[in-house]
Structure formats: structure tokens, C-alpha cells
C-alpha positions as CSV (number, residue, x, y, z in Angstrom):
1,M,0.0,0.0,0.0
2,T,2.8,2.4,0.8
3,K,4.5,1.7,-2.5
4,R,1.2,2.3,-4.3
5,L,0.8,5.6,-2.5
6,E,4.3,6.6,-3.3
7,G,3.7,5.8,-7.0
8,M,0.6,7.9,-7.1
9,S,2.4,10.8,-5.4
10,S,5.2,10.6,-7.9
11,N,2.7,10.6,-10.8
12,N,0.9,13.7,-9.3
13,T,4.2,15.5,-8.9
14,S,5.1,14.8,-12.6
15,E,1.7,16.0,-13.8
16,N,2.0,19.2,-11.6
17,N,5.5,19.8,-13.0
18,A,4.2,19.3,-16.6
19,A,1.4,21.7,-16.0
20,K,3.7,24.3,-14.6
21,E,6.0,24.0,-17.6
22,S,3.0,24.3,-19.9
23,S,1.8,27.4,-18.2
24,Q,5.3,28.9,-18.4
25,L,5.6,28.1,-22.1
26,A,2.1,29.5,-23.0
27,P,3.0,33.2,-22.5
28,E,6.2,32.7,-24.5
29,S,4.3,31.1,-27.3
30,R,1.8,33.9,-27.4
31,S,4.6,36.4,-27.3
32,K,6.3,34.7,-30.3
33,S,2.9,34.7,-32.2
34,R,2.5,38.4,-31.5
35,R,6.0,39.3,-32.7
36,S,5.4,37.2,-35.9
37,F,2.1,39.0,-36.6
38,I,3.8,42.5,-36.0
39,L,6.7,41.5,-38.3
40,M,4.2,40.4,-41.0
41,L,2.4,43.7,-40.8
42,I,5.6,45.6,-41.1
43,A,6.7,43.5,-44.1
44,F,3.5,44.4,-46.0
45,A,3.3,48.1,-44.9
46,L,7.0,49.1,-45.3
47,P,7.2,48.9,-49.1
48,V,4.2,51.1,-49.6
49,I,5.5,53.6,-47.1
50,L,8.8,53.7,-48.8
51,A,7.2,54.2,-52.2
52,K,5.1,57.1,-50.9
53,L,8.2,58.6,-49.3
54,A,10.0,58.3,-52.6
55,L,7.3,60.4,-54.2
56,E,7.0,62.9,-51.3
57,N,10.8,63.6,-51.3
58,N,11.1,63.9,-55.0
59,W,13.2,60.7,-55.5
60,L,11.4,60.2,-58.8
61,A,12.8,61.4,-62.1
62,Y,9.7,63.3,-63.4
63,G,9.4,64.7,-66.9
64,V,9.5,68.4,-67.5
65,T,5.8,69.1,-67.3
66,N,2.7,67.9,-65.4
67,Q,4.4,66.5,-62.4
68,G,2.3,64.1,-60.3
69,Q,0.8,65.5,-57.1
70,L,0.4,63.7,-53.8
71,I,-3.3,63.6,-52.9
72,E,-4.0,65.4,-49.6
73,G,-6.2,63.5,-47.2
74,E,-7.2,59.9,-47.4
75,L,-8.7,58.7,-50.7
76,T,-9.4,55.1,-51.3
77,L,-10.9,53.0,-54.1
78,E,-13.9,52.4,-51.8
79,K,-14.5,56.1,-51.5
80,L,-14.5,56.3,-55.3
81,G,-17.1,53.6,-55.5
82,L,-14.7,50.8,-56.6
83,N,-14.5,47.4,-55.1
84,T,-10.8,46.5,-54.3
85,A,-11.7,42.8,-54.5
86,N,-12.1,43.2,-58.3
87,F,-8.4,44.0,-58.8
88,D,-6.5,41.2,-57.0
89,E,-4.1,43.5,-55.1
90,Q,-2.9,45.2,-58.2
91,W,-1.3,48.6,-58.7
92,L,-3.8,50.7,-60.7
93,I,-3.5,53.4,-63.2
94,L,-6.9,55.1,-63.2
95,Y,-8.0,57.4,-66.0
96,A,-11.0,59.5,-64.9
97,M,-12.3,60.2,-68.4
98,P,-14.2,63.3,-69.5
99,E,-18.0,63.1,-69.9
100,N,-17.5,62.8,-73.7
101,C,-14.3,61.3,-75.0
102,D,-13.1,63.6,-77.8
103,S,-9.9,63.2,-79.9
104,H,-7.7,64.5,-77.0
105,C,-9.2,61.9,-74.7
106,E,-8.5,59.2,-77.2
107,Q,-4.9,60.3,-77.5
108,T,-4.6,60.4,-73.7
109,L,-5.8,56.8,-73.6
110,E,-3.2,55.8,-76.2
111,S,-0.3,57.7,-74.5
112,V,-1.0,56.2,-71.1
113,H,-1.6,52.8,-72.6
114,N,1.9,53.0,-74.2
115,S,3.4,53.8,-70.8
116,Y,1.7,50.7,-69.4
117,V,3.0,48.5,-72.2
118,A,6.5,50.0,-71.7
119,L,6.6,48.5,-68.1
120,G,7.5,45.2,-69.8
121,S,7.9,42.4,-67.3
122,A,6.2,44.5,-64.6
123,M,3.0,44.7,-66.5
124,P,1.3,41.8,-64.6
125,R,1.6,43.9,-61.4
126,V,-0.4,46.8,-62.9
127,T,-3.9,47.2,-64.3
128,P,-4.9,50.2,-66.3
129,I,-8.5,51.2,-65.5
130,A,-10.6,53.6,-67.7
131,L,-13.5,55.2,-65.8
132,S,-15.8,56.0,-68.7
133,Q,-19.0,58.0,-69.0
134,V,-20.1,58.3,-72.7
135,L,-18.3,56.3,-75.5
136,S,-19.2,55.6,-79.1
137,S,-19.3,52.1,-80.4
138,Q,-16.0,52.7,-82.3
139,Q,-14.3,53.9,-79.1
140,L,-15.6,50.9,-77.2
141,T,-14.1,48.6,-79.9
142,R,-10.7,50.3,-79.8
143,I,-10.5,50.2,-76.0
144,S,-11.6,46.6,-75.9
145,D,-8.7,45.7,-78.2
146,S,-6.2,47.3,-75.7
147,E,-5.2,46.4,-72.1
148,W,-7.5,49.0,-70.6
149,Q,-10.2,47.6,-68.3
150,L,-13.3,49.7,-68.9
151,I,-15.5,50.5,-66.0
152,P,-18.5,52.9,-65.9
153,M,-17.7,56.0,-63.9
154,P,-19.1,55.4,-60.4
155,A,-21.3,58.2,-59.0
156,L,-18.9,58.6,-56.0
157,A,-15.9,59.1,-58.3
158,K,-17.8,61.6,-60.5
159,N,-18.7,63.6,-57.4
160,R,-15.1,63.7,-56.2
161,M,-13.3,64.5,-59.5
162,D,-14.3,67.7,-61.3
163,H,-11.9,67.3,-64.2
164,P,-10.2,64.4,-66.1
165,Q,-7.0,63.1,-64.5
166,I,-4.8,60.1,-64.1
167,L,-4.7,58.6,-60.6
168,V,-2.4,55.9,-59.1
169,A,-3.6,53.5,-56.5
170,D,-1.5,51.0,-54.5
171,P,-2.4,47.3,-54.0
172,Q,-4.1,48.1,-50.7
173,G,-6.6,50.4,-52.4
174,N,-5.1,53.7,-51.4
175,V,-5.3,56.4,-54.1
176,F,-2.4,58.7,-53.4
177,L,-1.1,60.2,-56.6
178,S,-2.7,62.4,-59.3
179,H,-1.4,63.5,-62.7
180,S,-3.0,66.5,-64.4
181,I,-3.5,65.8,-68.1
182,P,-1.9,68.4,-70.4
183,E,-4.3,70.3,-72.7
184,N,-1.8,70.3,-75.6
185,N,-1.7,67.0,-77.5
186,A,2.0,67.6,-78.3
187,E,2.7,67.3,-74.6
188,L,1.1,63.9,-74.2
189,S,4.2,62.0,-75.1
190,A,6.2,63.6,-72.3
191,F,3.2,63.1,-70.0
192,G,3.2,59.4,-70.7
193,K,6.9,59.2,-70.0
194,Q,6.3,60.9,-66.6
195,I,3.7,58.2,-65.7
196,L,6.1,55.5,-66.8
197,A,8.9,56.9,-64.6
198,D,6.5,57.1,-61.6
199,M,5.3,53.5,-62.0
200,K,8.8,52.1,-62.5
201,K,10.0,53.8,-59.3
202,L,6.9,52.7,-57.3
203,L,7.3,49.1,-58.5
204,K,11.0,49.1,-57.7
205,Y,10.4,50.2,-54.1
206,S,7.4,47.9,-53.5
207,R,7.4,44.1,-53.5
208,I,3.6,43.8,-53.0
209,G,1.2,43.6,-55.8
């Protein structure tokens, strides 16, 4: 009987020790999980922050005219009436088109499209979006033959933008850069090169999207 009691006491002691060790390990495990989560957030956020700092501190080699402007305040795709889930975490070049797309509008589409194609191997990371209002059947055909993704202008976007412009959005749905479109068709080539320079620099600094 004494031996049996001693054996039971020994088992209880082992179980108590194991419980103590488990309780000691639990906080350490939670701490490691918390650190891993924080590091993962930093890994996703840092590239976008660096890209925006690159723009804010003029690290980009802009063209001579129509330099892109950082958008003041928070603007997101959601606030423009666009669903981020439709773009699979892509960088977006958004063309907020005029109510009626005239010849200048068509040349802007071509110029920006050429800039997108010039991205080469980085093209799969970017989607050009044309926010349209009124288009003829011929214009619809030409756009459908290009890489532009045509989306009707959402009411929220129309209310927020009072003139045609090019916007850039990051893969997290933040719209942070605006390019004013030159009125002179002769300047559209330089305008396209400016957008190309911006996008190349952004894609270089960011590994997301």
C-alpha cells in the first residue's frame, strides 16, 4: 500500500510539473505569435510607405511638365465607389475620363496605354482602368482591343473629381497620386513618360502587388 501511494504521489508530482512547464511556455508562445504578426504587418506596410516617401521627397525622375501631385487627405478605391476585391491586389493606373471622350481623350488613352506596355515584365503587377462616361461604339471597340479595363464611372468618383485626370492606387486600395492631363496633344508623349517613370519607381520600391 505504501509503495502504491508513493507511486501515485510521484505521478501527481510529474503532472503538476508538466502543468507548470506548460503554463510557463504559454506566454512565451503567445509572445512569439504576437511578434510574428507584427513583423508580417511591417513587411506588408513598409514597401508602400517607402514608395510614398519616394514620391514625397522627389526621389522620382519626373518629366519636364505635369508632375504628379500627392493627394492630400485619405482617398481610397472604396471612396471612389470601386471594389478592391475586383483588382486582385494590383497597382492601378486610373483614367478618370471626361464626360464625352473627344480626340484629345483618345490620344490620352493611347499615351497612357503605351506607358503601361513599356513596363514590360512588370505589366502583370499593374492594371490600367478607364473610368468612362459616354463612349461611341468605335471607341468601345478600340478600348476593348487594348489592355484598358473599362468600368463605368461610379457616382462617387464623378462627385469627387471635377476634371479628367490620371490617378495611381496601390495594391491596398489607397489612391495617393494624381497627374493632371496636359491640354496640348503635343505634350502627351512627355506626359506618358512621366507616368512611366513614376510607376517604375513605385514598383521598384514595393514588392507587394
